C-alpha positions in Angstrom: 109.5 85.5 140.6 111.5 87.1 137.8 112.4 85.3 134.6 116.1 85.9 135.2 115.9 84.2 138.6 114.0 81.2 137.1 116.7 80.9 134.4 119.5 81.1 137.0 117.9 78.4 139.1 117.3 76.1 136.1 121.1 76.1 135.3 121.9 74.8 138.8 121.8 71.0 139.5 119.6 69.8 142.3 122.7 69.0 144.4 124.4 72.4 144.0 121.2 74.3 144.6 120.4 72.1 147.7 123.9 72.7 149.1 123.9 76.4 148.6 120.4 76.8 150.1 121.2 74.6 153.1 124.4 76.5 153.9 122.6 79.8 153.5 119.7 78.8 155.7 122.1 77.2 158.3 124.1 80.4 158.7 121.0 82.5 158.9 119.4 80.2 161.4 122.3 80.2 163.8 122.5 84.0 163.6 118.7 84.5 164.0 118.5 82.1 167.0 121.4 83.8 168.7 119.9 87.3 168.1 116.5 86.1 169.5 118.2 84.7 172.6 120.0 88.0 173.2 116.8 90.1 172.7 114.7 88.1 175.0 117.6 87.7 177.4 117.8 83.9 177.4 121.1 82.1 177.8 122.3 80.8 174.4 122.9 77.2 175.3 124.1 74.2 173.3 120.4 73.2 172.9 119.7 76.4 171.0 122.8 75.8 168.8 121.6 72.2 168.2 118.1 73.4 167.2 119.5 76.1 164.9 121.6 73.5 163.1 119.3 70.5 163.0 116.1 72.3 161.9 117.6 73.7 158.7 119.1 70.3 157.8 115.7 68.7 158.3 113.6 71.3 156.6 115.8 72.4 153.7 115.7 69.3 151.5 111.9 69.2 151.2 111.8 73.0 150.6 114.5 72.6 147.9 112.4 69.8 146.3 109.2 71.8 146.3 111.0 74.9 145.0 112.6 72.9 142.1 109.2 71.4 141.3 107.6 74.9 141.3 110.4 76.2 139.0 110.0 73.4 136.5 106.2 73.9 136.6 106.6 77.7 136.0 108.9 77.0 133.1 106.4 74.5 131.6 103.4 76.8 132.0 105.4 79.7 130.6 106.3 77.7 127.5 102.8 76.2 127.3 101.2 79.7 127.6 103.5 81.1 124.9 102.6 78.2 122.6 98.8 78.7 123.2 99.1 82.4 122.6 100.8 81.7 119.3 98.2 79.1 118.3 95.4 81.6 119.1 97.1 84.3 117.0 97.3 81.8 114.1 93.6 80.8 114.6 92.5 84.4 114.7 94.5 85.1 111.5 92.9 82.2 109.7 89.4 83.2 110.8 90.1 86.8 109.8 91.2 85.6 106.3 88.1 83.4 106.1 85.9 86.3 107.0 87.6 88.5 104.4 87.2 85.8 101.7 83.5 85.5 102.5 83.1 89.3 102.2 85.1 89.2 98.9 82.5 86.7 97.5 79.7 89.0 98.5 81.5 92.0 97.1 82.1 90.3 93.8 78.4 89.8 93.5 77.9 93.5 94.3 80.4 94.5 91.5 78.4 92.6 89.0 75.3 94.4 90.1 77.0 97.8 90.2 78.5 97.4 86.7 75.5 96.0 84.7 73.6 99.3 84.4 76.6 101.5 83.5 77.9 99.0 81.0 74.5 98.8 79.4 74.4 102.6 79.3 77.8 102.8 77.7 76.8 100.2 75.1 73.7 102.2 74.2 75.8 105.4 73.9 78.2 103.7 71.5 75.3 102.5 69.4 73.8 106.0 69.5 77.1 107.5 68.4 77.4 105.1 65.5 73.9 105.9 64.3 74.3 109.7 64.8 75.6 110.2 61.3 78.5 112.1 62.7 76.2 114.7 64.2 78.6 116.7 66.5 76.0 117.5 69.1 74.9 113.8 69.4 78.5 112.6 69.5 79.4 115.0 72.3 76.3 113.9 74.3 77.2 110.2 73.8 80.9 110.9 74.8 79.7 112.7 78.0 77.5 109.8 78.9 80.3 107.3 78.3 82.8 109.4 80.3 80.4 109.8 83.2 79.8 106.1 83.4 83.5 105.2 82.9 84.3 107.5 85.9 81.6 105.8 87.9 83.1 102.3 87.2 86.6 103.6 88.0 85.4 105.0 91.3 83.6 101.8 92.2 86.8 99.8 91.5 88.8 102.2 93.7 86.3 101.7 96.5 86.5 97.9 96.3 90.3 98.0 96.1 90.7 100.2 99.1 88.3 97.9 101.0 90.5 94.9 100.3 93.9 96.5 100.5 95.4 95.4 103.8 97.8 98.4 103.8 95.0 100.8 103.9 92.9 99.3 106.8 94.4 101.8 109.3 94.3 104.8 106.9 92.2 107.6 108.5 89.3 108.9 106.5 86.5 111.4 107.2 83.3 109.6 108.3 81.4 111.0 105.3 83.9 109.4 102.9 83.6 106.1 104.7 79.8 106.2 104.4 80.1 107.2 100.7 82.3 104.2 99.9 80.0 101.9 101.8 77.0 103.2 99.8 78.9 102.7 96.6 79.6 99.1 97.5 76.3 98.0 99.1 73.5 100.4 98.5 72.4 98.8 95.2 72.1 95.4 96.8 69.9 96.8 99.6 67.7 98.6 97.1 67.2 95.4 95.1 66.1 93.7 98.3 63.6 96.5 98.8 65.4 97.9 101.9 65.7 101.6 102.6 69.0 102.7 104.1 68.7 105.8 106.4 71.9 107.5 107.6 71.7 109.8 110.6 74.8 111.9 111.6 74.3 113.5 115.0 76.2 116.1 117.0 79.7 116.5 115.5 79.7 113.2 113.7 80.8 114.9 110.4 84.1 115.8 112.1 84.9 112.2 112.9 87.9 110.5 111.2 88.1 106.7 111.3 90.4 104.0 110.2 89.1 102.4 107.0 88.9 99.0 108.7 85.6 100.2 110.2 84.1 99.6 106.7 84.3 95.9 107.1 82.5 96.1 110.4 79.7 98.3 109.0 79.3 96.1 105.9 78.9 93.1 108.1 76.2 94.8 110.2 74.4 95.9 107.0 74.6 92.3 105.6 73.2 90.9 108.9 70.4 93.4 108.9 69.6 92.6 105.3 69.4 88.9 106.1 67.3 89.5 109.2 64.6 91.1 107.0 64.7 88.5 104.2 61.3 87.1 105.1 59.7 90.4 106.0 56.9 91.4 103.7 56.2 94.9 105.2 58.3 98.0 105.0 62.0 97.3 105.4 64.5 99.8 106.7 68.0 99.9 108.1 68.8 103.0 110.1 72.5 103.8 110.9 73.1 106.4 113.5 76.5 108.0 114.0 76.7 110.0 117.2 79.8 112.0 118.4 79.9 112.4 122.2 82.5 114.3 124.2 84.8 111.3 124.9 83.6 108.6 122.6 81.9 107.8 119.3 78.8 105.6 118.9 77.4 103.7 115.9 74.0 102.2 116.0 72.7 99.8 113.3 69.0 99.0 113.6 66.6 97.2 111.3 62.8 96.6 111.1 63.3 92.8 111.4 62.2 90.6 114.2 65.5 90.9 116.0 67.9 88.2 117.4 66.1 85.3 119.0 66.4 85.1 122.7 68.1 81.7 122.6 70.8 83.1 120.3 71.6 86.3 122.3 74.7 84.8 123.9 75.9 82.9 120.8 75.8 85.5 118.0 79.4 86.6 118.7 80.8 83.1 118.8 83.0 82.1 115.8 81.3 79.9 113.2 77.8 80.4 114.8 75.2 81.2 112.2 71.4 80.9 111.9 71.7 80.7 108.1 72.4 77.6 106.0 76.1 76.7 106.1 76.3 77.3 102.3 75.1 80.9 102.8 77.1 82.0 105.9 80.4 81.3 107.6 79.3 82.6 111.1 82.5 84.8 111.3 81.0 88.2 110.4 80.0 89.3 113.9 82.9 87.6 115.6 85.5 89.3 113.4 83.7 92.6 113.6 83.9 92.5 117.4 87.6 91.6 117.2 88.3 94.5 114.8 86.4 96.9 117.1 88.3 95.6 120.2 91.7 95.3 118.7 92.0 98.3 116.4 89.5 100.8 118.1 89.7 99.7 121.8 85.9 99.7 121.6 83.0 97.3 122.1 80.4 95.8 119.7 77.3 94.5 121.4 73.6 93.8 120.9 71.2 96.4 122.5 69.4 94.6 125.3 66.4 96.9 125.0 66.1 96.4 121.2 67.4 93.1 119.8 67.3 94.4 116.3 70.0 97.0 117.1 73.8 96.5 117.2 75.9 99.1 118.9 79.5 100.1 118.6 81.2 102.3 121.3 84.6 103.6 120.5 86.8 106.0 122.6 88.7 108.7 120.8 92.1 107.2 120.0 94.6 106.7 117.3 92.1 105.1 114.9 89.1 107.2 115.9 89.4 111.0 116.1 87.1 113.9 116.6 88.6 116.7 114.5 87.5 120.1 115.8 87.1 122.5 113.0 
């Protein structure tokens, strides 16, 4: 039933609608009964006329009542559905912002780690320059060191700004640039945790261009892998595979941890579910990562059933994921 028809019916009063429908059914009934009598070659008597008049008068009121009820219910459910959709959009937006703020907190910690060594080096270079006794060669060397470290700090800032800039989340970048930015943001933290990050680009993965929003998904996967190996005393490694197939792109993130516990397999993508202490995790990382993959990339994020320490992303080639043939 179309929306225009529902709106038209809603404007009519029950009496007018009942009257129009009764007259319409009555006229049709008389004509149909007459035609049937002619076709089957039965004499059209007063009895047939009586039946064709009385039946519509008896049946039309309850039919009108049911139809009006259905119309009101349809309007109610339509309004209720629109309201629920709007609430869900608002809820998703709130959760997305919560997830971003949680990542911002982590990234701020990363910035402090990233900047300590360069700032220390700059400080030593300034001291060296002051003690050089205006030796031109030593001054040039100190200036080169300072310039290199300042450029490093500036690049780090740009990487963080691009990550948090909402306007740039759909900007397409080569996969290699995305990986470089992620390394600049997170590699030092992994190294301090004693974790080796292995990047494996297969097939034509170097020709992939992705929307920058994939960075948040990858960072979430890396953070989960890091947390999964927190209590591991043996060799710790995260391997990220980027594989370009003919019609879709695959990302695998695997770690040497114990994997997701069996009882949590069906809970890990639920919002606010976390195995960490509430003060250490929001439980939104994997949920929002899956939403980003679904909404922006028309893809799927899931846990590998054969290896519960591996998360997999499958993305078809589309607006935000392209295979550029060189």
